[in-house]
All heavy atoms as atom14 arrays in JSON, in Angstrom:
{
  "sequence": "MVKGLLNKDIAVKLGTTDATIKVHKARVMDKMHADSVQVLMKKCLESDLESHPLNH",
  "atom14_mask": [
    [1, 1, 1, 1, 1, 1, 1, 1, 0, 0, 0, 0, 0, 0],
    [1, 1, 1, 1, 1, 1, 1, 0, 0, 0, 0, 0, 0, 0],
    [1, 1, 1, 1, 1, 1, 1, 1, 1, 0, 0, 0, 0, 0],
    [1, 1, 1, 1, 0, 0, 0, 0, 0, 0, 0, 0, 0, 0],
    [1, 1, 1, 1, 1, 1, 1, 1, 0, 0, 0, 0, 0, 0],
    [1, 1, 1, 1, 1, 1, 1, 1, 0, 0, 0, 0, 0, 0],
    [1, 1, 1, 1, 1, 1, 1, 1, 0, 0, 0, 0, 0, 0],
    [1, 1, 1, 1, 1, 1, 1, 1, 1, 0, 0, 0, 0, 0],
    [1, 1, 1, 1, 1, 1, 1, 1, 0, 0, 0, 0, 0, 0],
    [1, 1, 1, 1, 1, 1, 1, 1, 0, 0, 0, 0, 0, 0],
    [1, 1, 1, 1, 1, 0, 0, 0, 0, 0, 0, 0, 0, 0],
    [1, 1, 1, 1, 1, 1, 1, 0, 0, 0, 0, 0, 0, 0],
    [1, 1, 1, 1, 1, 1, 1, 1, 1, 0, 0, 0, 0, 0],
    [1, 1, 1, 1, 1, 1, 1, 1, 0, 0, 0, 0, 0, 0],
    [1, 1, 1, 1, 0, 0, 0, 0, 0, 0, 0, 0, 0, 0],
    [1, 1, 1, 1, 1, 1, 1, 0, 0, 0, 0, 0, 0, 0],
    [1, 1, 1, 1, 1, 1, 1, 0, 0, 0, 0, 0, 0, 0],
    [1, 1, 1, 1, 1, 1, 1, 1, 0, 0, 0, 0, 0, 0],
    [1, 1, 1, 1, 1, 0, 0, 0, 0, 0, 0, 0, 0, 0],
    [1, 1, 1, 1, 1, 1, 1, 0, 0, 0, 0, 0, 0, 0],
    [1, 1, 1, 1, 1, 1, 1, 1, 0, 0, 0, 0, 0, 0],
    [1, 1, 1, 1, 1, 1, 1, 1, 1, 0, 0, 0, 0, 0],
    [1, 1, 1, 1, 1, 1, 1, 0, 0, 0, 0, 0, 0, 0],
    [1, 1, 1, 1, 1, 1, 1, 1, 1, 1, 0, 0, 0, 0],
    [1, 1, 1, 1, 1, 1, 1, 1, 1, 0, 0, 0, 0, 0],
    [1, 1, 1, 1, 1, 0, 0, 0, 0, 0, 0, 0, 0, 0],
    [1, 1, 1, 1, 1, 1, 1, 1, 1, 1, 1, 0, 0, 0],
    [1, 1, 1, 1, 1, 1, 1, 0, 0, 0, 0, 0, 0, 0],
    [1, 1, 1, 1, 1, 1, 1, 1, 0, 0, 0, 0, 0, 0],
    [1, 1, 1, 1, 1, 1, 1, 1, 0, 0, 0, 0, 0, 0],
    [1, 1, 1, 1, 1, 1, 1, 1, 1, 0, 0, 0, 0, 0],
    [1, 1, 1, 1, 1, 1, 1, 1, 0, 0, 0, 0, 0, 0],
    [1, 1, 1, 1, 1, 1, 1, 1, 1, 1, 0, 0, 0, 0],
    [1, 1, 1, 1, 1, 0, 0, 0, 0, 0, 0, 0, 0, 0],
    [1, 1, 1, 1, 1, 1, 1, 1, 0, 0, 0, 0, 0, 0],
    [1, 1, 1, 1, 1, 1, 0, 0, 0, 0, 0, 0, 0, 0],
    [1, 1, 1, 1, 1, 1, 1, 0, 0, 0, 0, 0, 0, 0],
    [1, 1, 1, 1, 1, 1, 1, 1, 1, 0, 0, 0, 0, 0],
    [1, 1, 1, 1, 1, 1, 1, 0, 0, 0, 0, 0, 0, 0],
    [1, 1, 1, 1, 1, 1, 1, 1, 0, 0, 0, 0, 0, 0],
    [1, 1, 1, 1, 1, 1, 1, 1, 0, 0, 0, 0, 0, 0],
    [1, 1, 1, 1, 1, 1, 1, 1, 1, 0, 0, 0, 0, 0],
    [1, 1, 1, 1, 1, 1, 1, 1, 1, 0, 0, 0, 0, 0],
    [1, 1, 1, 1, 1, 1, 0, 0, 0, 0, 0, 0, 0, 0],
    [1, 1, 1, 1, 1, 1, 1, 1, 0, 0, 0, 0, 0, 0],
    [1, 1, 1, 1, 1, 1, 1, 1, 1, 0, 0, 0, 0, 0],
    [1, 1, 1, 1, 1, 1, 0, 0, 0, 0, 0, 0, 0, 0],
    [1, 1, 1, 1, 1, 1, 1, 1, 0, 0, 0, 0, 0, 0],
    [1, 1, 1, 1, 1, 1, 1, 1, 0, 0, 0, 0, 0, 0],
    [1, 1, 1, 1, 1, 1, 1, 1, 1, 0, 0, 0, 0, 0],
    [1, 1, 1, 1, 1, 1, 0, 0, 0, 0, 0, 0, 0, 0],
    [1, 1, 1, 1, 1, 1, 1, 1, 1, 1, 0, 0, 0, 0],
    [1, 1, 1, 1, 1, 1, 1, 0, 0, 0, 0, 0, 0, 0],
    [1, 1, 1, 1, 1, 1, 1, 1, 0, 0, 0, 0, 0, 0],
    [1, 1, 1, 1, 1, 1, 1, 1, 0, 0, 0, 0, 0, 0],
    [1, 1, 1, 1, 1, 1, 1, 1, 1, 1, 0, 0, 0, 0]
  ],
  "atom14_positions": [
    [[0.83, -1.19, 0.0], [0.0, 0.0, 0.0], [0.87, 1.25, 0.0], [0.54, 2.21, -0.68], [-0.93, 0.0, 1.21], [-2.04, -0.99, 1.11], [-3.06, -1.16, 2.6], [-3.49, 0.49, 2.98], [0.0, 0.0, 0.0], [0.0, 0.0, 0.0], [0.0, 0.0, 0.0], [0.0, 0.0, 0.0], [0.0, 0.0, 0.0], [0.0, 0.0, 0.0]],
    [[1.94, 1.22, 0.78], [2.82, 2.38, 0.86], [3.41, 2.69, -0.51], [3.63, 3.84, -0.86], [3.94, 2.15, 1.9], [4.97, 3.25, 1.85], [3.36, 2.03, 3.29], [0.0, 0.0, 0.0], [0.0, 0.0, 0.0], [0.0, 0.0, 0.0], [0.0, 0.0, 0.0], [0.0, 0.0, 0.0], [0.0, 0.0, 0.0], [0.0, 0.0, 0.0]],
    [[3.63, 1.65, -1.29], [4.21, 1.82, -2.61], [3.17, 2.19, -3.66], [3.49, 2.34, -4.83], [4.94, 0.56, -3.02], [6.15, 0.29, -2.14], [6.85, -0.99, -2.52], [8.03, -1.22, -1.58], [8.73, -2.45, -1.91], [0.0, 0.0, 0.0], [0.0, 0.0, 0.0], [0.0, 0.0, 0.0], [0.0, 0.0, 0.0], [0.0, 0.0, 0.0]],
    [[1.92, 2.33, -3.25], [0.86, 2.74, -4.17], [0.28, 1.63, -5.01], [-0.39, 1.89, -6.01], [0.0, 0.0, 0.0], [0.0, 0.0, 0.0], [0.0, 0.0, 0.0], [0.0, 0.0, 0.0], [0.0, 0.0, 0.0], [0.0, 0.0, 0.0], [0.0, 0.0, 0.0], [0.0, 0.0, 0.0], [0.0, 0.0, 0.0], [0.0, 0.0, 0.0]],
    [[0.51, 0.38, -4.63], [-0.02, -0.73, -5.4], [-1.53, -0.85, -5.22], [-2.06, -0.57, -4.15], [0.63, -2.04, -4.96], [2.14, -2.17, -5.21], [2.64, -3.47, -4.58], [2.45, -2.13, -6.67], [0.0, 0.0, 0.0], [0.0, 0.0, 0.0], [0.0, 0.0, 0.0], [0.0, 0.0, 0.0], [0.0, 0.0, 0.0], [0.0, 0.0, 0.0]],
    [[-2.19, -1.28, -6.26], [-3.62, -1.55, -6.19], [-3.85, -2.88, -5.48], [-2.95, -3.73, -5.41], [-4.21, -1.63, -7.6], [-4.08, -0.37, -8.46], [-4.57, -0.67, -9.88], [-4.87, 0.77, -7.84], [0.0, 0.0, 0.0], [0.0, 0.0, 0.0], [0.0, 0.0, 0.0], [0.0, 0.0, 0.0], [0.0, 0.0, 0.0], [0.0, 0.0, 0.0]],
    [[-5.07, -3.07, -4.97], [-5.41, -4.32, -4.29], [-5.08, -5.54, -5.14], [-4.52, -6.51, -4.66], [-6.89, -4.36, -3.92], [-7.23, -3.42, -2.78], [-6.35, -2.84, -2.15], [-8.51, -3.27, -2.52], [0.0, 0.0, 0.0], [0.0, 0.0, 0.0], [0.0, 0.0, 0.0], [0.0, 0.0, 0.0], [0.0, 0.0, 0.0], [0.0, 0.0, 0.0]],
    [[-5.42, -5.48, -6.44], [-5.17, -6.64, -7.31], [-3.68, -6.9, -7.48], [-3.26, -8.05, -7.57], [-5.87, -6.48, -8.66], [-5.38, -5.35, -9.5], [-6.15, -5.26, -10.8], [-5.66, -4.08, -11.63], [-6.38, -3.99, -12.9], [0.0, 0.0, 0.0], [0.0, 0.0, 0.0], [0.0, 0.0, 0.0], [0.0, 0.0, 0.0], [0.0, 0.0, 0.0]],
    [[-2.85, -5.85, -7.49], [-1.4, -6.02, -7.6], [-0.81, -6.61, -6.32], [0.08, -7.46, -6.37], [-0.72, -4.7, -7.95], [-1.18, -4.15, -9.28], [-1.44, -4.96, -10.21], [-1.3, -2.91, -9.41], [0.0, 0.0, 0.0], [0.0, 0.0, 0.0], [0.0, 0.0, 0.0], [0.0, 0.0, 0.0], [0.0, 0.0, 0.0], [0.0, 0.0, 0.0]],
    [[-1.31, -6.15, -5.19], [-0.88, -6.71, -3.9], [-1.27, -8.18, -3.84], [-0.49, -9.02, -3.4], [-1.49, -5.92, -2.72], [-1.0, -4.47, -2.73], [-1.18, -6.6, -1.39], [-1.75, -3.56, -1.77], [0.0, 0.0, 0.0], [0.0, 0.0, 0.0], [0.0, 0.0, 0.0], [0.0, 0.0, 0.0], [0.0, 0.0, 0.0], [0.0, 0.0, 0.0]],
    [[-2.49, -8.49, -4.28], [-2.98, -9.87, -4.26], [-2.1, -10.78, -5.09], [-1.76, -11.89, -4.66], [-4.43, -9.91, -4.75], [0.0, 0.0, 0.0], [0.0, 0.0, 0.0], [0.0, 0.0, 0.0], [0.0, 0.0, 0.0], [0.0, 0.0, 0.0], [0.0, 0.0, 0.0], [0.0, 0.0, 0.0], [0.0, 0.0, 0.0], [0.0, 0.0, 0.0]],
    [[-1.71, -10.33, -6.26], [-0.84, -11.15, -7.13], [0.5, -11.4, -6.43], [0.98, -12.53, -6.41], [-0.62, -10.46, -8.49], [0.49, -11.14, -9.27], [-1.91, -10.47, -9.29], [0.0, 0.0, 0.0], [0.0, 0.0, 0.0], [0.0, 0.0, 0.0], [0.0, 0.0, 0.0], [0.0, 0.0, 0.0], [0.0, 0.0, 0.0], [0.0, 0.0, 0.0]],
    [[1.06, -10.35, -5.82], [2.35, -10.51, -5.12], [2.25, -11.51, -3.97], [3.2, -12.23, -3.68], [2.84, -9.17, -4.58], [3.46, -8.27, -5.61], [4.09, -7.08, -4.95], [5.55, -7.23, -5.18], [6.44, -6.23, -4.89], [0.0, 0.0, 0.0], [0.0, 0.0, 0.0], [0.0, 0.0, 0.0], [0.0, 0.0, 0.0], [0.0, 0.0, 0.0]],
    [[1.09, -11.52, -3.3], [0.91, -12.38, -2.13], [0.23, -13.71, -2.45], [0.05, -14.54, -1.57], [0.11, -11.64, -1.05], [0.78, -10.39, -0.5], [-0.14, -9.7, 0.51], [2.11, -10.73, 0.15], [0.0, 0.0, 0.0], [0.0, 0.0, 0.0], [0.0, 0.0, 0.0], [0.0, 0.0, 0.0], [0.0, 0.0, 0.0], [0.0, 0.0, 0.0]],
    [[-0.18, -13.89, -3.7], [-0.83, -15.14, -4.08], [-2.21, -15.31, -3.51], [-2.59, -16.41, -3.11], [0.0, 0.0, 0.0], [0.0, 0.0, 0.0], [0.0, 0.0, 0.0], [0.0, 0.0, 0.0], [0.0, 0.0, 0.0], [0.0, 0.0, 0.0], [0.0, 0.0, 0.0], [0.0, 0.0, 0.0], [0.0, 0.0, 0.0], [0.0, 0.0, 0.0]],
    [[-2.97, -14.23, -3.47], [-4.33, -14.29, -2.94], [-5.25, -13.49, -3.86], [-4.86, -13.16, -4.98], [-4.35, -13.77, -1.48], [-5.64, -14.0, -0.92], [-3.99, -12.32, -1.38], [0.0, 0.0, 0.0], [0.0, 0.0, 0.0], [0.0, 0.0, 0.0], [0.0, 0.0, 0.0], [0.0, 0.0, 0.0], [0.0, 0.0, 0.0], [0.0, 0.0, 0.0]],
    [[-6.44, -13.17, -3.41], [-7.38, -12.41, -4.25], [-7.46, -10.97, -3.8], [-7.12, -10.63, -2.66], [-8.79, -13.02, -4.18], [-9.3, -12.83, -2.86], [-8.77, -14.5, -4.53], [0.0, 0.0, 0.0], [0.0, 0.0, 0.0], [0.0, 0.0, 0.0], [0.0, 0.0, 0.0], [0.0, 0.0, 0.0], [0.0, 0.0, 0.0], [0.0, 0.0, 0.0]],
    [[-7.94, -10.13, -4.7], [-8.09, -8.72, -4.33], [-9.17, -8.54, -3.26], [-9.09, -7.63, -2.44], [-8.35, -7.83, -5.55], [-9.54, -8.24, -6.38], [-9.93, -9.41, -6.35], [-10.06, -7.37, -7.1], [0.0, 0.0, 0.0], [0.0, 0.0, 0.0], [0.0, 0.0, 0.0], [0.0, 0.0, 0.0], [0.0, 0.0, 0.0], [0.0, 0.0, 0.0]],
    [[-10.14, -9.44, -3.22], [-11.16, -9.38, -2.16], [-10.53, -9.62, -0.8], [-10.89, -8.95, 0.19], [-12.26, -10.4, -2.43], [0.0, 0.0, 0.0], [0.0, 0.0, 0.0], [0.0, 0.0, 0.0], [0.0, 0.0, 0.0], [0.0, 0.0, 0.0], [0.0, 0.0, 0.0], [0.0, 0.0, 0.0], [0.0, 0.0, 0.0], [0.0, 0.0, 0.0]],
    [[-9.59, -10.55, -0.72], [-8.9, -10.82, 0.54], [-8.1, -9.6, 0.98], [-8.13, -9.23, 2.16], [-7.96, -12.04, 0.39], [-8.76, -13.17, 0.05], [-7.18, -12.31, 1.66], [0.0, 0.0, 0.0], [0.0, 0.0, 0.0], [0.0, 0.0, 0.0], [0.0, 0.0, 0.0], [0.0, 0.0, 0.0], [0.0, 0.0, 0.0], [0.0, 0.0, 0.0]],
    [[-7.43, -8.97, 0.05], [-6.66, -7.77, 0.36], [-7.59, -6.67, 0.86], [-7.28, -5.99, 1.84], [-5.85, -7.29, -0.86], [-4.86, -8.37, -1.31], [-5.14, -5.97, -0.57], [-3.89, -8.83, -0.25], [0.0, 0.0, 0.0], [0.0, 0.0, 0.0], [0.0, 0.0, 0.0], [0.0, 0.0, 0.0], [0.0, 0.0, 0.0], [0.0, 0.0, 0.0]],
    [[-8.74, -6.54, 0.23], [-9.71, -5.51, 0.64], [-10.17, -5.74, 2.08], [-10.25, -4.8, 2.87], [-10.91, -5.54, -0.32], [-11.91, -4.46, -0.08], [-13.02, -4.5, -1.13], [-14.04, -3.42, -0.89], [-15.11, -3.45, -1.89], [0.0, 0.0, 0.0], [0.0, 0.0, 0.0], [0.0, 0.0, 0.0], [0.0, 0.0, 0.0], [0.0, 0.0, 0.0]],
    [[-10.43, -6.99, 2.44], [-10.86, -7.32, 3.8], [-9.76, -7.01, 4.8], [-10.0, -6.38, 5.83], [-11.27, -8.81, 3.9], [-11.43, -9.24, 5.34], [-12.56, -9.06, 3.13], [0.0, 0.0, 0.0], [0.0, 0.0, 0.0], [0.0, 0.0, 0.0], [0.0, 0.0, 0.0], [0.0, 0.0, 0.0], [0.0, 0.0, 0.0], [0.0, 0.0, 0.0]],
    [[-8.55, -7.44, 4.49], [-7.43, -7.2, 5.41], [-7.14, -5.7, 5.55], [-6.85, -5.21, 6.65], [-6.18, -7.95, 4.97], [-6.26, -9.42, 5.25], [-6.29, -9.95, 6.52], [-6.33, -10.48, 4.41], [-6.38, -11.26, 6.45], [-6.41, -11.61, 5.18], [0.0, 0.0, 0.0], [0.0, 0.0, 0.0], [0.0, 0.0, 0.0], [0.0, 0.0, 0.0]],
    [[-7.21, -4.99, 4.45], [-6.98, -3.54, 4.49], [-8.02, -2.87, 5.38], [-7.69, -2.02, 6.21], [-7.05, -2.95, 3.08], [-6.65, -1.5, 3.01], [-6.89, -0.87, 1.65], [-6.0, -1.41, 0.59], [-6.18, -0.71, -0.71], [0.0, 0.0, 0.0], [0.0, 0.0, 0.0], [0.0, 0.0, 0.0], [0.0, 0.0, 0.0], [0.0, 0.0, 0.0]],
    [[-9.27, -3.28, 5.26], [-10.34, -2.71, 6.09], [-10.11, -3.01, 7.57], [-10.32, -2.14, 8.43], [-11.69, -3.25, 5.65], [0.0, 0.0, 0.0], [0.0, 0.0, 0.0], [0.0, 0.0, 0.0], [0.0, 0.0, 0.0], [0.0, 0.0, 0.0], [0.0, 0.0, 0.0], [0.0, 0.0, 0.0], [0.0, 0.0, 0.0], [0.0, 0.0, 0.0]],
    [[-9.65, -4.22, 7.87], [-9.38, -4.58, 9.26], [-8.22, -3.76, 9.84], [-8.27, -3.31, 10.98], [-9.07, -6.07, 9.38], [-10.29, -6.93, 9.16], [-9.95, -8.39, 9.26], [-11.16, -9.2, 9.04], [-11.14, -10.48, 8.8], [-10.0, -11.14, 8.73], [-12.26, -11.13, 8.62], [0.0, 0.0, 0.0], [0.0, 0.0, 0.0], [0.0, 0.0, 0.0]],
    [[-7.18, -3.58, 9.05], [-6.04, -2.77, 9.49], [-6.48, -1.33, 9.71], [-6.12, -0.72, 10.72], [-4.88, -2.85, 8.48], [-3.81, -1.81, 8.8], [-4.29, -4.24, 8.45], [0.0, 0.0, 0.0], [0.0, 0.0, 0.0], [0.0, 0.0, 0.0], [0.0, 0.0, 0.0], [0.0, 0.0, 0.0], [0.0, 0.0, 0.0], [0.0, 0.0, 0.0]],
    [[-7.26, -0.79, 8.78], [-7.74, 0.58, 8.91], [-8.58, 0.74, 10.17], [-8.45, 1.74, 10.88], [-8.52, 1.01, 7.66], [-7.61, 1.18, 6.46], [-8.48, 1.61, 4.95], [-9.15, 3.2, 5.39], [0.0, 0.0, 0.0], [0.0, 0.0, 0.0], [0.0, 0.0, 0.0], [0.0, 0.0, 0.0], [0.0, 0.0, 0.0], [0.0, 0.0, 0.0]],
    [[-9.4, -0.26, 10.47], [-10.22, -0.21, 11.67], [-9.35, -0.21, 12.92], [-9.53, 0.6, 13.82], [-11.19, -1.39, 11.69], [-12.14, -1.35, 12.86], [-12.79, -0.3, 13.08], [-12.26, -2.38, 13.55], [0.0, 0.0, 0.0], [0.0, 0.0, 0.0], [0.0, 0.0, 0.0], [0.0, 0.0, 0.0], [0.0, 0.0, 0.0], [0.0, 0.0, 0.0]],
    [[-8.38, -1.11, 12.97], [-7.5, -1.21, 14.14], [-6.62, 0.02, 14.31], [-6.28, 0.38, 15.44], [-6.63, -2.46, 14.03], [-7.42, -3.73, 14.25], [-6.53, -4.96, 14.15], [-7.4, -6.2, 14.34], [-6.59, -7.41, 14.36], [0.0, 0.0, 0.0], [0.0, 0.0, 0.0], [0.0, 0.0, 0.0], [0.0, 0.0, 0.0], [0.0, 0.0, 0.0]],
    [[-6.26, 0.66, 13.21], [-5.41, 1.85, 13.28], [-6.24, 3.14, 13.38], [-5.69, 4.22, 13.41], [-4.52, 1.93, 12.03], [-3.51, 0.8, 11.93], [-2.21, 0.9, 13.15], [-1.3, 2.32, 12.57], [0.0, 0.0, 0.0], [0.0, 0.0, 0.0], [0.0, 0.0, 0.0], [0.0, 0.0, 0.0], [0.0, 0.0, 0.0], [0.0, 0.0, 0.0]],
    [[-7.56, 3.0, 13.43], [-8.48, 4.14, 13.52], [-8.22, 5.13, 12.38], [-8.14, 6.34, 12.59], [-8.37, 4.85, 14.88], [-8.55, 3.92, 16.03], [-9.78, 3.41, 16.37], [-7.66, 3.38, 16.9], [-9.64, 2.6, 17.41], [-8.36, 2.56, 17.75], [0.0, 0.0, 0.0], [0.0, 0.0, 0.0], [0.0, 0.0, 0.0], [0.0, 0.0, 0.0]],
    [[-8.13, 4.58, 11.17], [-7.9, 5.39, 9.98], [-9.17, 5.34, 9.12], [-9.65, 4.27, 8.79], [-6.71, 4.86, 9.2], [0.0, 0.0, 0.0], [0.0, 0.0, 0.0], [0.0, 0.0, 0.0], [0.0, 0.0, 0.0], [0.0, 0.0, 0.0], [0.0, 0.0, 0.0], [0.0, 0.0, 0.0], [0.0, 0.0, 0.0], [0.0, 0.0, 0.0]],
    [[-9.67, 6.51, 8.76], [-10.89, 6.54, 7.97], [-10.63, 6.66, 6.47], [-11.55, 6.74, 5.68], [-11.82, 7.66, 8.44], [-11.17, 9.03, 8.4], [-10.0, 9.14, 8.02], [-11.86, 10.01, 8.76], [0.0, 0.0, 0.0], [0.0, 0.0, 0.0], [0.0, 0.0, 0.0], [0.0, 0.0, 0.0], [0.0, 0.0, 0.0], [0.0, 0.0, 0.0]],
    [[-9.36, 6.65, 6.08], [-8.99, 6.66, 4.67], [-7.62, 6.03, 4.51], [-6.85, 5.92, 5.47], [-8.98, 8.08, 4.11], [-7.89, 8.81, 4.67], [0.0, 0.0, 0.0], [0.0, 0.0, 0.0], [0.0, 0.0, 0.0], [0.0, 0.0, 0.0], [0.0, 0.0, 0.0], [0.0, 0.0, 0.0], [0.0, 0.0, 0.0], [0.0, 0.0, 0.0]],
    [[-7.32, 5.62, 3.29], [-6.01, 5.04, 3.01], [-4.92, 6.08, 3.25], [-3.84, 5.77, 3.75], [-5.95, 4.48, 1.57], [-4.55, 4.04, 1.21], [-6.93, 3.33, 1.41], [0.0, 0.0, 0.0], [0.0, 0.0, 0.0], [0.0, 0.0, 0.0], [0.0, 0.0, 0.0], [0.0, 0.0, 0.0], [0.0, 0.0, 0.0], [0.0, 0.0, 0.0]],
    [[-5.22, 7.34, 2.93], [-4.24, 8.41, 3.14], [-3.88, 8.54, 4.61], [-2.71, 8.67, 4.97], [-4.78, 9.75, 2.59], [-4.88, 9.8, 1.1], [-6.16, 9.15, 0.56], [-7.04, 8.7, 1.3], [-6.25, 9.05, -0.75], [0.0, 0.0, 0.0], [0.0, 0.0, 0.0], [0.0, 0.0, 0.0], [0.0, 0.0, 0.0], [0.0, 0.0, 0.0]],
    [[-4.87, 8.5, 5.48], [-4.62, 8.59, 6.92], [-3.84, 7.37, 7.38], [-2.89, 7.48, 8.17], [-5.95, 8.73, 7.71], [-5.72, 8.59, 9.21], [-6.62, 10.05, 7.39], [0.0, 0.0, 0.0], [0.0, 0.0, 0.0], [0.0, 0.0, 0.0], [0.0, 0.0, 0.0], [0.0, 0.0, 0.0], [0.0, 0.0, 0.0], [0.0, 0.0, 0.0]],
    [[-4.19, 6.2, 6.88], [-3.48, 4.98, 7.24], [-2.01, 5.06, 6.84], [-1.12, 4.73, 7.61], [-4.14, 3.76, 6.59], [-3.5, 2.42, 6.9], [-3.57, 2.11, 8.38], [-4.18, 1.33, 6.09], [0.0, 0.0, 0.0], [0.0, 0.0, 0.0], [0.0, 0.0, 0.0], [0.0, 0.0, 0.0], [0.0, 0.0, 0.0], [0.0, 0.0, 0.0]],
    [[-1.75, 5.54, 5.62], [-0.37, 5.65, 5.16], [0.41, 6.67, 5.98], [1.58, 6.45, 6.31], [-0.33, 6.04, 3.67], [-0.83, 4.96, 2.75], [0.08, 3.4, 2.86], [-0.94, 2.44, 3.95], [0.0, 0.0, 0.0], [0.0, 0.0, 0.0], [0.0, 0.0, 0.0], [0.0, 0.0, 0.0], [0.0, 0.0, 0.0], [0.0, 0.0, 0.0]],
    [[-0.23, 7.76, 6.35], [0.44, 8.76, 7.18], [0.83, 8.15, 8.52], [1.95, 8.31, 8.99], [-0.48, 9.96, 7.38], [0.16, 11.06, 8.2], [-0.76, 12.26, 8.35], [-0.07, 13.3, 9.21], [-0.96, 14.34, 9.64], [0.0, 0.0, 0.0], [0.0, 0.0, 0.0], [0.0, 0.0, 0.0], [0.0, 0.0, 0.0], [0.0, 0.0, 0.0]],
    [[-0.09, 7.41, 9.13], [0.2, 6.76, 10.41], [1.32, 5.73, 10.26], [2.19, 5.61, 11.12], [-1.05, 6.09, 10.97], [-2.08, 7.08, 11.48], [-3.29, 6.37, 12.06], [-4.27, 7.39, 12.6], [-5.03, 6.89, 13.72], [0.0, 0.0, 0.0], [0.0, 0.0, 0.0], [0.0, 0.0, 0.0], [0.0, 0.0, 0.0], [0.0, 0.0, 0.0]],
    [[1.29, 4.99, 9.17], [2.31, 3.99, 8.92], [3.68, 4.65, 8.79], [4.65, 4.21, 9.41], [1.97, 3.23, 7.64], [3.21, 2.04, 7.12], [0.0, 0.0, 0.0], [0.0, 0.0, 0.0], [0.0, 0.0, 0.0], [0.0, 0.0, 0.0], [0.0, 0.0, 0.0], [0.0, 0.0, 0.0], [0.0, 0.0, 0.0], [0.0, 0.0, 0.0]],
    [[3.76, 5.69, 8.01], [5.04, 6.37, 7.81], [5.53, 7.05, 9.07], [6.73, 7.05, 9.37], [4.93, 7.36, 6.65], [4.7, 6.71, 5.29], [4.37, 7.78, 4.24], [5.87, 5.87, 4.86], [0.0, 0.0, 0.0], [0.0, 0.0, 0.0], [0.0, 0.0, 0.0], [0.0, 0.0, 0.0], [0.0, 0.0, 0.0], [0.0, 0.0, 0.0]],
    [[4.62, 7.62, 9.84], [4.99, 8.28, 11.09], [5.5, 7.28, 12.12], [6.36, 7.61, 12.93], [3.81, 9.06, 11.67], [3.49, 10.31, 10.91], [2.22, 11.0, 11.4], [1.47, 10.41, 12.21], [1.97, 12.13, 10.96], [0.0, 0.0, 0.0], [0.0, 0.0, 0.0], [0.0, 0.0, 0.0], [0.0, 0.0, 0.0], [0.0, 0.0, 0.0]],
    [[4.98, 6.06, 12.1], [5.4, 5.06, 13.07], [6.55, 4.2, 12.55], [7.0, 3.28, 13.23], [4.22, 4.18, 13.47], [3.8, 3.43, 12.35], [0.0, 0.0, 0.0], [0.0, 0.0, 0.0], [0.0, 0.0, 0.0], [0.0, 0.0, 0.0], [0.0, 0.0, 0.0], [0.0, 0.0, 0.0], [0.0, 0.0, 0.0], [0.0, 0.0, 0.0]],
    [[7.01, 4.48, 11.35], [8.13, 3.77, 10.73], [7.83, 2.29, 10.52], [8.73, 1.45, 10.55], [9.41, 3.96, 11.55], [10.66, 3.7, 10.72], [10.61, 3.9, 9.48], [11.67, 3.29, 11.3], [0.0, 0.0, 0.0], [0.0, 0.0, 0.0], [0.0, 0.0, 0.0], [0.0, 0.0, 0.0], [0.0, 0.0, 0.0], [0.0, 0.0, 0.0]],
    [[6.55, 1.94, 10.3], [6.19, 0.54, 10.05], [6.75, 0.04, 8.73], [6.94, -1.15, 8.55], [4.66, 0.39, 10.04], [3.97, 0.53, 11.38], [2.45, 0.46, 11.19], [4.42, -0.54, 12.35], [0.0, 0.0, 0.0], [0.0, 0.0, 0.0], [0.0, 0.0, 0.0], [0.0, 0.0, 0.0], [0.0, 0.0, 0.0], [0.0, 0.0, 0.0]],
    [[7.02, 0.95, 7.81], [7.52, 0.55, 6.5], [8.87, -0.17, 6.62], [9.18, -1.06, 5.84], [7.66, 1.77, 5.6], [8.04, 1.42, 4.18], [8.12, 2.63, 3.28], [8.11, 3.76, 3.76], [8.2, 2.41, 2.07], [0.0, 0.0, 0.0], [0.0, 0.0, 0.0], [0.0, 0.0, 0.0], [0.0, 0.0, 0.0], [0.0, 0.0, 0.0]],
    [[9.66, 0.17, 7.63], [10.97, -0.45, 7.78], [10.92, -1.74, 8.61], [11.95, -2.37, 8.84], [11.95, 0.53, 8.43], [11.56, 0.81, 9.75], [0.0, 0.0, 0.0], [0.0, 0.0, 0.0], [0.0, 0.0, 0.0], [0.0, 0.0, 0.0], [0.0, 0.0, 0.0], [0.0, 0.0, 0.0], [0.0, 0.0, 0.0], [0.0, 0.0, 0.0]],
    [[9.74, -2.16, 9.02], [9.59, -3.39, 9.81], [10.1, -4.58, 8.96], [9.85, -4.64, 7.77], [8.12, -3.61, 10.17], [7.93, -4.68, 11.18], [7.94, -6.01, 10.85], [7.73, -4.63, 12.52], [7.74, -6.73, 11.92], [7.62, -5.92, 12.96], [0.0, 0.0, 0.0], [0.0, 0.0, 0.0], [0.0, 0.0, 0.0], [0.0, 0.0, 0.0]],
    [[10.82, -5.51, 9.57], [11.39, -6.65, 8.84], [10.37, -7.46, 8.03], [10.7, -8.01, 7.0], [12.0, -7.53, 9.94], [12.22, -6.61, 11.09], [11.18, -5.53, 10.98], [0.0, 0.0, 0.0], [0.0, 0.0, 0.0], [0.0, 0.0, 0.0], [0.0, 0.0, 0.0], [0.0, 0.0, 0.0], [0.0, 0.0, 0.0], [0.0, 0.0, 0.0]],
    [[9.12, -7.53, 8.47], [8.11, -8.3, 7.73], [7.71, -7.62, 6.43], [7.06, -8.23, 5.58], [6.86, -8.53, 8.6], [7.06, -9.48, 9.78], [5.77, -9.56, 10.59], [7.5, -10.85, 9.33], [0.0, 0.0, 0.0], [0.0, 0.0, 0.0], [0.0, 0.0, 0.0], [0.0, 0.0, 0.0], [0.0, 0.0, 0.0], [0.0, 0.0, 0.0]],
    [[8.07, -6.37, 6.24], [7.73, -5.64, 5.03], [8.8, -5.77, 3.94], [8.72, -5.11, 2.94], [7.48, -4.17, 5.33], [6.22, -3.98, 6.12], [5.25, -4.7, 5.91], [6.21, -3.02, 7.02], [0.0, 0.0, 0.0], [0.0, 0.0, 0.0], [0.0, 0.0, 0.0], [0.0, 0.0, 0.0], [0.0, 0.0, 0.0], [0.0, 0.0, 0.0]],
    [[9.77, -6.63, 4.17], [10.85, -6.77, 3.17], [10.99, -8.18, 2.69], [10.5, -9.1, 3.12], [12.18, -6.3, 3.77], [12.12, -4.86, 4.16], [12.25, -3.85, 3.25], [11.93, -4.26, 5.35], [12.16, -2.69, 3.87], [11.95, -2.92, 5.15], [0.0, 0.0, 0.0], [0.0, 0.0, 0.0], [0.0, 0.0, 0.0], [0.0, 0.0, 0.0]]
  ]
}
């Protein structure tokens, strides 16, 4: 998401469906109290989650 990939592109990279990505994205947004992808990305970048080892 941080790299601007679409759900279907993320799904291909992870070997799943875009519907699965949509569900997981919604759950993450809910847990992070983000009402938009932009807010979620801002929170992610501010917390330095992008450099987390699981993201590489």
